[in-house]
C-alpha positions as CSV (number, residue, x, y, z in Angstrom):
1,X,15.7,21.7,8.6
2,X,13.0,23.6,7.0
3,X,10.4,20.8,7.1
4,X,12.3,18.1,9.7
5,X,11.9,20.4,12.9
6,X,8.0,20.2,12.2
7,X,8.1,17.0,12.9
8,X,6.5,15.4,16.1
9,X,9.8,13.2,17.3
10,X,11.5,16.9,17.6
11,X,9.1,19.4,19.2
12,X,8.0,16.2,21.4
13,X,4.7,16.6,20.6
14,X,3.3,13.4,21.6
15,X,1.2,10.8,18.9
16,X,1.5,11.7,15.1
17,X,-0.4,14.6,14.7
18,X,2.5,16.8,13.9
19,X,3.4,14.8,10.9
20,X,0.0,14.6,9.7
21,X,-0.4,18.4,9.7
22,X,2.7,18.7,7.9
23,X,2.0,16.2,5.1
24,X,-1.1,18.1,4.9
25,X,0.3,21.1,4.7
26,X,2.6,20.0,1.9
27,X,0.5,18.0,0.1
28,X,-1.9,21.6,-0.6
29,X,0.9,23.4,-1.1
30,X,2.2,21.3,-3.3
31,X,6.1,21.6,-1.7
32,X,8.3,19.0,-3.7
33,X,11.2,21.0,-2.2
34,X,9.9,19.6,1.3
35,X,9.3,16.3,0.3
36,X,13.0,16.4,-1.0
37,X,14.5,17.2,1.7
38,X,12.2,14.5,3.6
39,X,13.3,12.1,0.9
40,X,17.2,13.2,1.7
41,X,17.3,12.9,5.3
42,X,15.9,9.6,5.6
43,X,19.0,7.3,5.2
44,X,21.0,8.9,8.1
45,X,18.0,9.5,10.4
46,X,17.6,7.9,13.8
47,X,14.7,5.7,14.3
48,X,12.3,8.3,15.7
49,X,13.2,10.7,13.1
50,X,13.0,8.2,10.2
51,X,9.4,6.9,11.3
52,X,8.5,10.6,11.5
53,X,9.5,10.8,8.1
54,X,8.1,8.1,6.3
55,X,4.8,8.6,8.6
56,X,4.6,12.1,6.5
57,X,6.2,10.8,3.2
58,X,2.9,8.1,3.1
59,X,0.4,10.5,4.5
60,X,1.9,12.9,1.6
61,X,0.9,10.0,-0.7
62,X,-2.6,9.4,0.0
63,X,-3.4,13.3,-0.8
64,X,-0.7,13.7,-3.6
65,X,0.6,11.0,-4.9
66,X,2.5,12.6,-7.5
67,X,4.4,14.3,-5.0
68,X,6.4,11.5,-3.9
69,X,5.8,8.9,-6.9
70,X,9.5,9.6,-7.9
71,X,11.0,8.0,-5.3
72,X,9.4,4.5,-5.9
73,X,13.3,3.4,-5.8
74,X,13.5,4.7,-2.2
75,X,10.4,3.2,-0.7
76,X,11.4,-0.2,-2.7
77,X,14.2,0.1,-0.7
78,X,12.8,0.2,2.7
79,X,11.2,-3.2,1.9
80,X,14.9,-4.2,3.0
81,X,15.2,-2.6,5.7
82,X,16.0,-4.0,9.6
83,X,13.5,-1.5,11.4
84,X,10.0,-2.8,10.4
85,X,8.5,0.5,10.9
86,X,10.0,1.4,7.6
87,X,9.3,-1.9,5.8
88,X,5.6,-1.4,6.6
89,X,5.9,2.6,5.8
90,X,7.5,2.0,2.3
91,X,4.7,-0.7,1.6
92,X,2.2,2.4,2.5
93,X,3.7,4.4,0.3
94,X,4.0,2.3,-2.0
95,X,0.7,1.6,-2.0
96,X,-0.4,5.0,-2.8
97,X,1.6,5.9,-6.1
98,X,1.8,1.8,-7.3
99,X,-0.7,2.9,-10.1
100,X,1.6,6.1,-11.0
101,X,5.0,4.4,-10.7
102,X,3.6,1.1,-12.6
103,X,6.9,0.4,-14.6
104,X,8.9,1.4,-12.0
105,X,7.8,-1.1,-9.9
106,X,6.9,-4.0,-11.9
107,X,10.0,-5.6,-12.1
108,X,10.0,-5.3,-7.9
109,X,6.9,-7.4,-7.9
110,X,9.2,-10.6,-6.3
111,X,10.4,-8.6,-3.6
112,X,6.9,-7.0,-3.1
113,X,5.6,-10.3,-2.4
114,X,8.5,-11.4,-0.9
115,X,7.9,-8.9,1.6
116,X,3.9,-9.6,2.2
117,X,4.9,-13.4,2.7
118,X,7.3,-12.3,6.0
119,X,6.2,-9.0,6.6
120,X,4.0,-7.8,9.6
121,X,-0.3,-7.3,9.1
122,X,0.3,-3.7,8.0
123,X,2.9,-4.7,5.6
124,X,0.6,-7.4,3.9
125,X,-2.4,-5.2,4.0
126,X,-0.2,-2.4,1.9
127,X,1.2,-4.5,-0.3
128,X,-2.2,-6.4,-1.5
129,X,-3.2,-2.8,-2.2
130,X,0.0,-1.9,-3.9
131,X,-0.2,-5.0,-6.4
132,X,-3.6,-4.5,-7.0
133,X,-2.7,-1.5,-8.3
134,X,-0.3,-2.1,-10.1
135,X,-2.1,-5.0,-11.9
136,X,-5.0,-2.0,-12.8
137,X,-2.1,-0.3,-14.3
138,X,-1.5,-2.6,-17.4
139,X,-3.4,-5.5,-18.6
140,X,0.3,-7.2,-19.2
141,X,0.8,-6.4,-15.6
142,X,-2.2,-7.9,-14.0
143,X,-1.7,-11.3,-16.1
144,X,1.4,-11.5,-14.0
145,X,0.0,-10.6,-10.7
146,X,-3.7,-11.9,-10.4
147,X,-2.6,-15.1,-10.5
148,X,-0.9,-14.3,-7.4
149,X,-3.2,-12.2,-5.8
150,X,-5.9,-15.1,-5.7
151,X,-3.6,-17.5,-4.3
152,X,-3.3,-15.3,-1.6
153,X,-7.1,-14.6,-1.1
154,X,-7.2,-18.4,-0.8
155,X,-4.6,-18.9,1.8
156,X,-4.7,-16.1,3.8
157,X,-6.5,-15.6,6.9
158,X,-10.1,-15.2,7.9
159,X,-9.5,-11.8,9.1
160,X,-8.1,-10.5,6.4
161,X,-10.0,-12.4,3.3
162,X,-12.8,-9.2,3.0
163,X,-10.1,-5.8,3.3
164,X,-7.3,-7.8,0.7
165,X,-10.6,-8.7,-1.7
166,X,-11.8,-5.8,-1.5
167,X,-8.0,-4.0,-2.3
168,X,-8.1,-6.7,-5.2
169,X,-10.9,-5.7,-6.6
170,X,-9.9,-2.9,-8.2
171,X,-7.6,-5.3,-10.4
172,X,-10.6,-7.2,-11.2
173,X,-11.7,-7.1,-15.1
174,X,-14.3,-9.3,-16.7
175,X,-11.5,-11.9,-17.7
176,X,-10.5,-12.5,-14.1
177,X,-14.0,-11.9,-12.4
178,X,-15.3,-15.5,-12.8
179,X,-12.1,-16.9,-10.8
180,X,-12.1,-13.9,-8.3
181,X,-16.0,-14.9,-7.6
182,X,-14.8,-19.0,-7.1
183,X,-12.0,-18.0,-4.9
184,X,-14.6,-15.5,-2.9
185,X,-17.0,-18.0,-2.0
186,X,-14.7,-20.9,-0.9
187,X,-13.6,-18.3,1.6
188,X,-17.2,-17.8,2.8
189,X,-17.2,-20.4,5.3
190,X,-14.1,-19.3,7.1
191,X,-16.1,-16.2,7.9
192,X,-17.6,-14.3,10.5
193,X,-20.9,-12.9,10.0
194,X,-19.6,-9.6,9.6
195,X,-16.6,-10.7,7.3
196,X,-19.2,-12.6,5.2
197,X,-22.0,-9.9,4.9
198,X,-18.5,-7.8,3.3
199,X,-17.5,-10.6,0.6
200,X,-21.2,-11.0,-0.4
201,X,-21.4,-7.5,-1.5
202,X,-18.5,-7.6,-3.0
203,X,-19.5,-10.7,-5.0
204,X,-22.6,-8.8,-6.0
205,X,-20.5,-6.1,-7.4
206,X,-18.4,-9.1,-9.2
207,X,-20.6,-10.4,-10.8
208,X,-22.3,-6.7,-12.1
209,X,-18.4,-6.0,-13.4
210,X,-18.4,-9.4,-15.2
211,X,-22.0,-8.8,-17.5
């Protein structure tokens, strides 16, 4: 209970400030034992406590992804959870470690894609980020994943195009720049002025990267 008693749901603190502070402390100290304690408590935790735990874990991942990268299988397992908070929390954790844990995640690409298709907005946002980081890790991973990402950009809701395109840009090598730019141009008529401006900036960066 060295770490668990510092989580939000236990002291009765409102909001998630305690979880974020705890994540910052663990990340700064590179405290692998604290991470292990959080992971070990997750399977039997109450809904409130498990929410605190996954929040703390992905906040650690944002700051020190190496501290949670060995637990990719745990986060993948959460994609099958009945508690939606754990599903999108698990996906957010996966996004932070996808490049470091690429080999472990590549065999579960279909699970990630299925979770994106049926998940919440947060799950979709983080899932696209995870796939993009995974695709950026190795050319052979990009070859497998890029068709899905491009098709997703063609079909996703207009409100998601700019954000998901920005995430996808991470894995757009010169080999895929033309196809990526084509999809972005196709979507421009669907977008608001502000959304279109973000996509146009990305188009300029894509054309530069392709040269």
